[in-house]
C-alpha positions as CSV (number, residue, x, y, z in Angstrom):
1,M,137.5,69.5,168.0
2,T,138.6,67.7,171.1
3,S,137.3,64.2,171.9
4,T,134.9,65.9,174.4
5,G,133.5,68.1,171.7
6,Q,135.2,71.2,173.2
7,E,137.1,73.5,170.8
8,I,140.7,74.1,171.5
9,K,140.9,77.9,172.3
10,N,144.5,78.2,173.6
11,V,147.4,79.1,171.4
12,V,151.1,79.5,172.5
13,L,153.5,81.2,170.1
14,V,157.3,80.6,170.2
15,H,159.6,82.9,168.3
16,G,162.9,81.9,166.7
17,A,166.5,83.0,166.7
18,F,167.5,86.7,166.2
19,A,164.0,87.8,167.1
20,D,161.6,88.3,170.0
21,G,157.9,87.7,170.6
22,S,156.8,91.1,169.3
23,G,156.9,89.8,165.7
24,W,153.8,87.7,166.4
25,R,151.6,90.8,166.9
26,G,149.7,90.3,163.6
27,V,149.0,86.7,164.4
28,Y,148.0,87.5,167.9
29,D,145.6,90.2,166.8
30,R,143.9,87.9,164.3
31,L,143.6,85.0,166.7
32,T,142.3,87.0,169.6
33,A,139.7,88.7,167.3
34,R,138.5,85.1,166.6
35,G,138.1,84.3,170.3
36,Y,141.4,82.5,170.9
37,R,143.4,82.9,174.1
38,V,147.0,83.6,172.9
39,T,150.2,83.6,174.9
40,I,153.6,84.6,173.5
41,V,156.8,83.0,174.8
42,Q,159.9,85.2,175.2
43,N,162.8,82.8,174.6
44,P,166.1,83.9,176.2
45,L,168.0,82.2,173.3
46,T,170.7,81.2,175.7
47,S,170.3,77.4,175.4
48,L,167.8,74.8,174.2
49,E,167.1,73.9,177.9
50,D,166.4,77.6,178.7
51,D,164.1,78.1,175.8
52,V,162.2,74.9,176.5
53,A,161.9,75.9,180.1
54,A,160.5,79.3,179.1
55,T,158.0,77.6,176.8
56,T,157.0,75.0,179.5
57,R,156.3,77.8,182.0
58,V,153.8,79.3,179.6
59,L,152.2,75.9,178.8
60,D,151.8,75.3,182.5
61,L,149.5,78.4,182.6
62,Q,147.1,77.1,180.0
63,D,143.6,76.3,181.2
64,G,143.1,73.5,178.7
65,P,144.5,72.0,175.5
66,A,146.6,74.3,173.4
67,I,148.2,74.6,169.9
68,L,151.9,75.2,170.2
69,V,153.4,77.2,167.3
70,G,157.1,77.7,166.5
71,H,158.9,79.8,164.0
72,S,162.4,78.8,162.7
73,W,164.5,77.8,165.8
74,G,161.2,77.8,167.6
75,G,160.5,74.6,165.8
76,T,163.2,72.9,167.7
77,V,161.9,74.3,170.9
78,I,158.3,73.1,170.3
79,T,159.6,69.7,169.2
80,E,161.1,69.3,172.7
81,A,158.5,71.2,174.8
82,G,155.5,69.9,172.8
83,V,155.4,66.7,174.9
84,H,153.7,68.8,177.6
85,P,150.3,67.3,178.4
86,N,148.5,70.6,177.5
87,V,149.8,70.5,173.9
88,A,147.2,69.1,171.5
89,G,148.9,70.0,168.2
90,L,152.0,71.6,166.7
91,V,152.3,74.3,164.0
92,Y,155.8,74.7,162.3
93,V,156.2,78.1,160.6
94,S,159.2,77.7,158.3
95,A,160.6,75.9,161.3
96,L,163.1,73.2,162.2
97,A,161.9,69.8,163.3
98,P,164.6,67.5,164.5
99,D,163.9,64.0,165.8
100,A,164.8,62.7,169.2
101,G,168.6,62.4,169.5
102,E,169.2,64.7,166.6
103,T,170.7,68.2,166.7
104,T,169.3,71.2,164.9
105,A,172.6,71.5,162.9
106,Q,172.0,68.0,161.5
107,Q,168.9,69.2,159.8
108,Y,171.0,71.1,157.3
109,D,173.1,68.1,156.2
110,G,172.8,67.4,152.5
111,F,170.9,70.6,151.6
112,A,172.0,73.7,149.7
113,P,173.7,76.6,151.4
114,T,171.9,79.9,151.9
115,P,174.3,82.6,150.9
116,D,171.9,85.5,151.7
117,F,171.6,84.3,155.3
118,V,174.8,85.3,157.0
119,V,175.4,85.1,160.8
120,D,178.2,87.0,162.4
121,V,179.5,85.2,165.5
122,G,181.3,87.0,168.3
123,D,184.0,85.8,170.6
124,D,181.4,84.8,173.2
125,Y,179.8,82.5,170.5
126,Y,176.6,84.5,170.2
127,G,175.5,85.3,166.7
128,F,173.7,88.2,165.0
129,I,172.5,88.2,161.4
130,N,174.8,90.3,159.3
131,R,173.5,93.9,159.1
132,D,174.2,94.3,155.4
133,K,172.5,90.9,154.6
134,F,169.6,91.2,157.1
135,K,166.8,92.2,154.8
136,A,167.8,89.9,151.9
137,G,168.3,86.9,154.2
138,F,165.5,87.4,156.8
139,A,162.9,89.9,155.7
140,A,163.0,90.5,152.0
141,D,159.2,91.1,151.8
142,T,159.1,93.9,154.4
143,S,159.6,97.6,153.9
144,D,163.0,99.0,154.4
145,A,161.9,100.6,157.6
146,D,160.4,97.4,159.0
147,A,163.5,95.4,158.0
148,A,165.7,98.0,159.7
149,F,163.7,97.8,162.9
150,L,163.9,94.0,162.9
151,R,167.6,94.2,162.2
152,D,168.3,96.7,164.9
153,S,166.2,94.9,167.5
154,Q,167.5,91.4,166.8
155,V,168.3,89.2,169.8
156,P,171.5,87.2,169.5
157,I,171.5,83.5,170.0
158,N,174.0,81.2,171.6
159,M,175.3,79.3,168.6
160,A,175.9,76.2,170.8
161,V,172.1,75.6,170.8
162,F,172.4,74.2,167.2
163,S,174.6,71.4,168.4
164,T,172.4,70.4,171.3
165,P,170.4,67.2,170.6
166,V,166.7,67.1,171.5
167,K,165.5,64.5,173.9
168,N,161.9,64.2,172.7
169,A,160.1,64.7,169.4
170,A,156.6,65.7,170.1
171,W,155.6,65.4,166.5
172,R,155.8,61.7,166.7
173,D,152.8,61.6,169.0
174,K,150.9,64.8,168.1
175,P,149.4,66.1,164.9
176,S,151.4,68.7,163.0
177,W,150.9,71.5,160.5
178,A,153.6,73.4,158.6
179,V,153.6,76.8,156.9
180,I,156.5,77.1,154.4
181,A,157.6,80.4,153.0
182,T,158.5,79.7,149.3
183,E,160.9,82.7,149.2
184,D,162.7,81.8,152.5
185,K,166.4,82.5,152.3
186,A,167.3,81.1,155.7
187,F,166.7,77.5,154.7
188,D,166.9,75.6,151.4
189,Q,163.4,74.9,150.2
190,A,164.2,71.2,149.9
191,M,165.1,71.2,153.5
192,L,161.9,72.8,154.6
193,Q,159.8,70.3,152.5
194,H,161.9,67.4,153.8
195,M,161.4,68.3,157.5
196,A,157.6,69.0,157.1
197,K,157.0,65.7,155.2
198,R,159.1,63.7,157.6
199,I,156.9,64.7,160.5
200,G,153.7,64.1,158.6
201,A,152.6,67.7,158.7
202,E,149.8,69.1,156.6
203,I,151.7,71.7,154.5
204,T,150.6,75.1,153.5
205,E,152.9,77.1,151.2
206,V,152.9,80.9,151.0
207,S,155.0,83.4,149.0
208,A,157.0,85.1,151.7
209,S,160.4,85.6,153.3
210,H,161.7,83.9,156.4
211,A,159.8,86.6,158.3
212,L,156.4,85.1,157.3
213,Y,155.3,85.0,160.9
214,A,155.0,88.8,160.5
215,T,154.4,89.4,156.8
216,Q,151.9,86.6,156.2
217,A,150.1,86.8,159.6
218,G,146.8,86.0,158.0
219,T,147.9,82.8,156.5
220,V,149.7,81.7,159.6
221,A,146.7,82.5,161.8
222,D,144.4,80.5,159.4
223,V,146.6,77.4,159.7
224,I,146.6,77.7,163.5
225,V,142.8,77.9,163.5
226,T,142.8,74.8,161.3
227,A,145.0,73.0,163.8
228,A,142.8,74.1,166.7
229,Q,139.7,72.8,164.9
230,N,141.2,69.4,164.1
231,A,143.6,68.5,166.9
232,I,142.4,66.1,169.6
233,G,142.7,67.5,173.1
């Protein structure tokens, strides 16, 4: 509940690298069925600045306090964009959470490599997940058909984004929740736990791949509802 006793009813969903907003459909359906007003950001994945700007435009449209949700690279985006006055709380879905002045790449320092998550980088420095490794590294708990669709519709990301430091860390001032996929092959489990604990997030674990935003939509939606019921607007 907000300090005025009004429930937070707005939710903004931010996708990560190699994906677009359509993967949030299951979360969207569950939240709208429960009376939430849900908006999905379409990140261009061209720079941190561009993705934050895309998210800010959506936050500007909210008619009251909102819960801002990010998956994977989307966690870096919401960390920066979450200082927006309409943001009441943050939900990190197997997501990155740098501090102000840190880059996304620095979050990997000291943690185990992820051999199943292979990114092929082109001459223009945009990256795609390797086709042969896609299901194992990104969506192991999907059907072959669904994994193939995600693989063939993936959106490349400008790899330079990972070396761009964030200027703000919204989690320092706003309450945070984290959903961690225990079978995530994109991040070392210790890295996910470290990031979530550092930001003081309330942690929910679920057996899922990195694509948990799609494969565990019910759990993700439940955590978002918890955030909406407990954040202060």
